[in-house]
C-alpha positions, 0 to 999 in steps of 0.5 A: 159232811158227817155233820150235815148228814146228822143234822139231816137225820135229826131233822127227819127224826123230829118231823117224824116224831111231830107227825106221829104226835099229830096222829096220836092227838087226832080225834074222832066223832060220829056222823049221820046224814041223808043224801038224795041222789038222782040222774040220767047220765049226769047225776047230782046228790044233796043232803044234810047231816050231823057231826057229833064231836066232844058232845056237840052237834055240828050240822053240815051239808053234803053235795056232789056230782056224778058222770057215767051210767046213772039212772034213777033216784034214791035216798040213802041214810049214812051212819058211821064214824069220822076219825083223824080230826082235830077240830069239827072243820076238818070234816069239811072238803072233797071226798072222791069215791073213784080215786085210787087210795080215796075209797075202799070197801071194808066189809059188807055195806061199808065204805071208807073215804078220805079227804085232803085234811086227813079225815077218814069217814067209815060209813055204812048206809041204807038205801030207799029207792032204785038207782043204777049207777056205774060212774065216777062220783065224789062228795063235798061236805061243808059245815053250816 
């Protein structure tokens, strides 16, 4: 019985070390993208951007839908960083802006979003236009 407990403890230690090593080797890049959002109750958004990673530029698309109190149209330019990535494709995926633990404000005008790959976007934005919204929304990023 002690042997099984020791074996289990060793397995947990190895997995914890592997997870810590994986995070320690994670990398980061910079992102820039523009999104146009418009809606009346149901909203849609779309745009394009660039990930700069290890000196190379990787274009990507951004899209999303929202449902709730939405009215108007606006273009927002986002700049920031993406962390916890191992390759450019890790930025791809769905980012939820209304899910617990998926979005949080970090200082004035900055938002943090995370996808299922573990990529963490820390973004600040500047908006042109007028849109009033109180809705559930999210966005998806895919490399071109």
